[in-house]
C-alpha positions as CSV (number, residue, x, y, z in Angstrom):
1,M,94.2,285.2,232.4
2,P,95.6,286.9,235.4
3,T,93.2,287.7,238.2
4,Q,92.4,291.2,239.4
5,S,94.6,290.8,242.4
6,Q,97.5,290.0,240.0
7,D,96.7,293.1,238.0
8,W,97.1,295.2,241.2
9,S,100.2,293.3,242.2
10,L,101.9,294.1,239.0
11,L,100.8,297.8,239.1
12,S,102.1,298.1,242.7
13,K,105.4,296.6,241.6
14,L,105.6,299.1,238.8
15,L,104.8,302.0,241.1
16,G,107.4,300.8,243.5
17,H,109.9,300.7,240.7
18,F,109.3,304.4,240.0
19,Y,109.1,305.4,243.7
20,A,112.6,303.9,244.2
21,K,114.2,305.8,241.3
22,A,116.7,308.4,242.5
23,D,115.2,311.1,240.3
24,A,111.7,310.4,241.6
25,E,112.4,312.2,244.8
26,P,110.4,315.3,243.9
27,F,107.4,313.1,243.1
28,R,107.3,310.8,246.2
29,E,105.3,313.0,248.5
30,A,103.1,316.0,248.2
31,V,104.8,319.3,247.2
32,D,105.7,321.3,250.3
33,W,104.7,324.5,248.6
34,K,104.7,326.5,251.9
35,G,108.2,325.3,252.8
36,L,109.4,326.0,249.3
37,G,107.7,329.4,249.2
38,L,105.6,328.4,246.1
39,F,102.5,330.3,247.3
40,D,100.9,330.3,243.9
41,Y,101.0,326.5,243.7
42,P,97.5,325.8,245.1
43,Q,96.1,328.4,242.7
44,I,97.7,326.7,239.7
45,I,97.5,323.1,240.7
46,K,93.9,322.2,241.6
47,K,94.4,318.5,242.2
48,P,97.8,317.7,243.7
49,M,99.0,314.2,243.4
50,D,102.2,312.2,244.3
51,L,103.5,308.7,244.1
52,G,103.0,308.1,247.9
53,Q,99.4,309.1,247.7
54,V,98.8,306.7,244.7
55,K,100.4,303.9,246.7
56,R,98.2,304.6,249.7
57,N,95.1,304.8,247.4
58,I,96.0,301.3,246.0
59,E,96.5,299.9,249.5
60,T,93.1,301.2,250.6
61,S,91.4,300.0,247.4
62,K,90.3,303.5,246.4
63,Y,90.6,302.8,242.7
64,K,88.1,300.7,240.8
65,T,90.5,299.8,238.0
66,I,94.2,299.9,237.3
67,H,93.5,302.5,234.6
68,E,92.0,304.8,237.3
69,A,95.2,304.5,239.3
70,A,97.3,305.1,236.2
71,E,95.4,308.4,235.6
72,D,96.5,309.6,239.0
73,V,100.1,308.7,238.1
74,R,99.8,310.7,234.9
75,L,98.4,313.6,236.9
76,I,101.7,313.7,238.9
77,W,103.7,314.4,235.7
78,K,101.0,316.7,234.3
79,N,101.0,318.8,237.4
80,C,104.7,319.2,237.3
81,M,104.7,320.2,233.7
82,T,101.8,322.6,234.3
83,Y,103.6,324.4,237.1
84,N,107.1,324.4,235.8
85,A,108.3,326.3,232.7
86,D,108.7,324.3,229.5
87,G,112.3,323.3,229.1
88,S,113.1,323.6,232.8
89,D,114.8,320.8,234.7
90,F,111.6,319.7,236.5
91,Y,109.6,319.9,233.3
92,I,112.0,317.7,231.4
93,L,112.3,315.3,234.4
94,A,108.5,314.9,234.5
95,Q,108.3,314.5,230.7
96,N,110.9,311.7,230.8
97,M,109.2,310.0,233.7
98,S,105.9,310.2,231.9
99,K,107.4,308.5,228.8
100,K,109.0,305.7,230.9
101,F,105.7,305.1,232.8
102,E,103.6,304.9,229.6
103,D,106.0,302.4,228.1
104,K,106.0,300.2,231.2
105,F,102.3,300.5,231.8
106,S,101.6,299.5,228.2
107,K,103.7,296.4,228.7
108,L,101.8,295.7,231.9
109,L,98.5,295.8,230.1
110,K,99.7,293.3,227.5
111,D,100.9,291.0,230.3
112,V,97.5,291.1,232.0
113,N,95.5,291.0,228.7
114,V,93.7,294.2,229.4
115,S,92.6,296.5,226.6
116,D,94.1,300.0,226.9
117,T,91.3,301.5,224.9
118,D,88.5,299.7,226.8
119,G,90.0,300.5,230.2
120,K,90.4,304.2,229.4
121,A,86.7,304.6,228.4
122,K,86.4,307.9,230.1
123,S,89.3,309.5,228.3
124,S,88.1,308.0,225.0
125,E,84.5,309.4,225.3
126,E,83.5,311.9,222.6
127,P,83.6,315.4,224.1
128,T,80.2,317.1,224.6
129,L,79.3,320.4,222.9
130,E,79.5,322.0,226.3
131,E,83.1,320.7,226.9
132,K,84.1,322.0,223.4
133,R,82.7,325.4,224.1
134,G,84.4,325.5,227.5
135,F,87.7,324.6,225.9
136,A,87.2,327.4,223.3
137,K,86.4,330.0,226.0
138,G,89.4,328.8,228.0
139,L,91.7,329.9,225.2
140,Y,90.7,333.5,225.9
141,K,91.9,333.3,229.4
142,I,95.3,331.6,229.2
143,S,98.7,333.3,228.6
144,K,100.6,333.5,225.3
145,E,103.1,330.9,226.7
146,E,100.3,328.5,227.8
147,L,98.6,328.8,224.4
148,G,101.9,327.9,222.9
149,R,102.0,324.7,224.9
150,V,98.5,323.8,223.8
151,I,99.5,324.3,220.2
152,T,102.8,322.4,220.6
153,D,100.9,319.5,222.3
154,L,98.3,319.3,219.5
155,D,101.0,319.6,216.8
156,S,102.7,316.5,218.2
157,K,99.7,314.4,219.2
158,C,97.0,315.5,216.8
159,P,98.4,317.7,214.0
160,A,95.1,317.3,212.0
161,A,93.5,319.7,214.5
162,L,95.7,322.6,213.5
163,T,95.6,324.8,210.4
164,K,98.6,327.0,210.2
165,N,98.6,330.4,208.4
166,S,102.2,331.5,208.3
167,A,101.3,334.7,206.3
168,E,99.1,336.0,209.2
169,D,101.1,334.2,211.9
170,E,98.0,332.4,213.1
171,V,97.0,328.9,214.0
172,E,93.4,327.8,213.8
173,I,92.4,325.0,216.2
174,N,89.6,322.9,214.9
175,V,88.1,321.3,218.1
176,D,86.2,318.7,216.0
177,Q,89.5,317.3,214.7
178,I,91.0,316.7,218.1
179,T,90.8,313.0,219.1
180,P,88.8,312.4,222.4
181,A,91.9,311.2,224.4
182,V,94.0,314.2,223.4
183,F,91.0,316.6,223.9
184,H,90.6,315.5,227.5
185,E,94.4,316.1,228.0
186,V,94.5,319.6,226.6
187,I,91.3,320.8,228.2
188,G,92.6,319.5,231.5
189,F,95.8,321.6,231.0
190,V,93.7,324.7,230.0
191,Q,91.5,324.4,233.0
192,G,94.6,324.1,235.2
193,C,96.0,327.3,233.7
194,I,92.7,329.1,234.2
195,G,93.0,328.2,237.9
196,D,95.7,330.8,238.3
197,G,93.0,333.4,238.3
198,G,93.1,334.2,234.6
199,T,96.2,336.5,234.8
200,G,97.4,335.6,231.4
201,R,96.8,337.9,228.5
202,K,93.6,337.0,226.6
203,K,93.9,335.5,223.2
204,K,91.9,336.4,220.0
205,A,89.4,333.8,219.0
206,A,86.8,333.6,216.3
207,S,83.3,334.6,217.4
208,G,80.2,332.5,216.9
209,N,79.3,328.9,217.7
210,K,81.7,327.2,215.3
211,P,83.9,324.6,217.1
212,S,87.1,325.8,215.4
213,K,88.8,328.6,217.1
214,K,91.6,330.9,215.8
215,S,94.3,331.9,218.2
216,R,97.5,333.8,217.9
217,S,100.5,331.5,218.2
218,S,103.0,334.2,218.8
């Protein structure tokens, strides 16, 4: 079985592969939001990340596992898709980079005989009741477009969590039906959206302590 140093060597090589890509230029270093005039960037993106920073973190042994490093790489794509409009060039670029990374990282895990599920224990943990309630409350504060992204994401990754009512043009989100890994993804997105100061229009949601929430999809 490969040693830990070999694990990191393979990950560094993978990261270098992405860093060298011509279309990775926007992700190599921190976003110069001041120079670009993106003054809302720090309000929307609470934890900036870039490939250069991940490389430096690996070199200084900041990460405990290769999965922890991979989470920061995922954050790069996630931040880009959170800040940029769905369907925009940057959004699509980040989406494509994300898919390529997951494919290559999955192969890396097989090469080093590391369990993807075991290594991502944190993202596989069952959400607490407090986290579920926080997610439900967050749906009140995000915009119509942002809610649409949450629903689209759930529809593609965890369709069992959605109950559609076309007659009333509503979609019910059953939090209990969202898998742990997907839940941690969507709650991270919602929390990132709330970071804009809650300027989006509030959404209707069912009252009470039930985990399932009903929100307008359009």
